N, C-alpha and C positions, 0 to 999 in steps of 0.2 A: 561547510554546510550552509544552507540558507535559513533565513529567519522564518518562523512559523507564519508570521503575517504576510510575508512575501509569497510563500508557496501556495497559500490559499487563493491568491489571485490567479493561479494557473489552472484552477478548476475549469474543465471543459476543453483544455488543450490536449493535444496528442501526447501519448506516452510511447516512447520508442525504446528498443533494446540497444545494446552496444553496437550492433551492426546497422542501426538506423531503421530497422523494420518496425512498422507501427504495431503496437500491442493492442491499444485501445485508447480510451479517453479518460483523463484524470477526473475522478468523481469526488473523492474526499481525502482528508489527511487525518491520520491517527498519530497522536503524540504519546511519548513515553511518559507515564504518570509520575515517574521519579524525577525526570529532568524537565518536563514540559517542552521537550524538543521534538520536532517532526521525526517520526520513526518509520511509519509505514504509510503507503497510499493505497487507495482502492482504485482499480482501473475497470471501466466498463468493457467487458469482453463478451463474445458469443454472438450468435445469430440474432437478428432483430426480434424474433419471436421467443428467444430463450436467453435474454441478456442476464448477466450476473456481474457481481463485483468481486474481482480477484485481488488478493493482497500482494503487495510487493514492497520490500524494504527500500527505504530512501538512502541508506548508506551507500556512498559512492555515486549518487545521482547528481546530474548536472542539468542546468537549464540552458536552452538555446532559444532562438527566435521561434516562438509559438510551439515549443515542445519541451517535454521533460524526458531526459535520457536516463534510464535506470541501468544498474549494473548486472541485470539478469536477463537471460534470453526470453524471447517471446514464448517459446515452448514451456520454459520453467514457470513463467507467470500464468499462463493459461492452465497449467496443471496444479496451480497453487490452491489452497483452501479459499473458498469463496462464500459469499452470502447473496441472497436475493437482492435485487435492486432497491427494495424497500425494507430489507432485513437489517438485523443487528448482529454483531459478533458476540456470541455468548462467552462467558468466562471460561467455560469448559472447552471451547474451541481455540482459545488464545494459544495454548502450547502447540497446537497443530500448525499454526501459522509460522511460528518460529522454527519448529522442527523441519518443515518443508524446505526452508532455506538454510538448514543446519546452523541456526543461530541459538545461542544459549537463552534459556527462559527461566525466569524466577519471578513469582508474584511479589508484590510489595511486602514489606516487613510485617504488615498486619494482615496479609493475605489478600490485599486489594488487587484489582485488575492492573495489568501492565500497560494496556492501551486504552486511550480515550479518543473518541472522534471529535474533531474540531471543525 
């Protein structure tokens, strides 16, 4: 995996699927609050008049020249839970993001959120 400070530098670069198909543009990184390691990214997807930020896990992601390749298909990312381009992920929506990718979800020991935007 890459360091959180490094991945933030990729903001604005293309995000592609395993086949090299462009999904969208990297908008932001969400870290796991328990480890402070990059966990999810948001990708700008949709038509110019209906842009939204879709969530995609960073597990298995690799960086290349001017792109971030994620381990999930373009279709899976476009169907993932999303927020408005100026929106925030609510605590009640967090489990849905993990469930979409069939990842285990558990809030922090004190009930705190699992993801934090960096």
